[in-house]
N, C-alpha and C positions, 0 to 999 in steps of 0.2 A: 504494500500500500504506500501511498504518498506520505512522506515524513514532513509534517507541517510545523509542528511545535516540538523542538528538541532542546533539552536542557542537559548539560554535562558538567561534571566537576571532577577535578583530579587534585590529589595532594599527597605529600609524603608524611608519614607518621611513624616514629620509632623505627626508622630504617626500612619501612615498607612503602611501596607506591600503591595508592588506592585510587580507583576511578569509578564513578557512578554515572549512569546515563538514563534518561527517560525521554521517550518521544511519544507524542499523541498523533494518531493517524486520522485522516479525514473520514474513513469509514466507521469510526467509533472504536477502533482497536487501539492498543497501546503496547509499547515495548519498554522493558526495564532491564538494566544490566549492572553488574558490579564485578570488578576485577581487582585482584591483589597480587602483587609479586614482591618477593622478599629474598634478599641475599644473606643467608644466615652465616656464611663464611666465604672467604676468598675462593673464587672458582665455582661456587654453587649458587643456583637460583631456583626458587620454587614459586609456583603460581597456582592460583585457583580463580575461576571465573564462573559466574552464573548469569543466565539471561532467561527472560520469558517474553513471549510475544502473544498477545491476545488479539485474535482477528475474528472472533465470533465462535459460536458453538462448533465443535469438531474441527476447528482450524487453528488451534493454539499450539504453541511449541515451548517446551521448557528445555534448557540445555545447561549442562554442567561440564566443565572441563578442568582438569588439574594435572600437574606434572612438575617436571624439573629438569635442569641440566647441570652437569658437573664437568668441569674442565680441570685436568691435571696434566701438566707438561704439554705434549703434542696431541693428547687425546681428549675428545669431547664426547660425552654420553648424554642421551636425552630419552625421556619417557613421558608419554602423555596419554591420558584416558579421557574420552569424551562420551557422555551419555546424552542422547536426544530423546525426549519424551514427547511424542506427538499425541494429541488428544484423540485422534482416530484409533480405533481398537487394533491391536496386533501390528503396530507400525513403528515401534520404538527401535532404536539402534544404539549399539555401544561399539566404540572403536578404541583399540589399544595400539599405540604406535611406539616403536623403539628405534633409535638411530644412534650411530656412532661415526665419528670421523677421526682420522689419524693423519697428522702431517709427518710423513716419513722423513723428509728433510725440507729445506726451503723451496725445492723445486717440485717435489712429488707429494700429493695428498690423495687419500682414498676415503670413501665414505660408504656406508651401508645402512639400509633401513628396512623395516618390515612393519606391516600393520595387519590387524585382523578386525573386520567389521562383523559383529554379531547382530543378527536380525531377530526380532521378537517373533515374527511370523514363522510358524512351524514349517511352512512350505519352502522357506528360503534357506540356502546353505551359507555358511560363513564365507565372506569374501576375504581372501588372503592375498596381500600385495607384498612384494619384496623388490629391492633395487640395490644396485651396486654402481659406484662411479669412481673414476680415477682422473686426476688432472696432473699433467706434467708440463712445466715451463722451462725452456732453455733459451736464455737471451730474449729475442723478440718472437720466438716460436712458442705456441701454446697448443698442446694436444689434450683433448678431452674424450673420454669414452664412458658410456653408461649402458646398463642393461637393466630393464625393469620387467617384471611379470606380475600378472594378476590372475588368480583362480576364482571361479564362481563370481564373475563380475555382476554387480547388482543383486547378488544373492541367487542367481540362476546357476544351478549345478551344471558343470561341464562347459560353461562359457568362460574360456580362458583367453588371455591376451598377453603378447610379448612385444617389447619394443627395444631395439638396439640402436645405438647412435655413436658415431665417431666423428669428432670435429677437429679441424686443424685451423689455427689462426696465426696470422703474421701481423706484428705491429711495426709499422714503418715510421 
């Protein structure tokens, strides 16, 4: 819907960043959200966010996401969990995402990620996604490669997808 009246506010409090948001929509619906992120120690960040959007009976959505990242040396690890609660019956989804990156040296870095989407509807299978990428820089030359795959796309069993890409770039 059209966002006509939006109010937002952000602040830092006791080392945490907090933001809140409200918007009124023309159709009589509204949306609210709140997000908090906090760095409890060097290299670590945790976050949580919640939002809801009311757009009439059987058209409302509640979403909660939380997770964190941790960096030590050349390695960064991340995890995130998102739950979406749709007001329509048997349509909720939960997604868990894990990722890691590693800088082998100043020229080469690699990263990996995977996620699982769980569907409330019994007729749907979990969607499983995974990916791997590498990047190598030598002077003005940059080489990138990635491989991504998805199983049970959209919850449809046997619907699989793969994508491979290699890129070469020169900086003049």
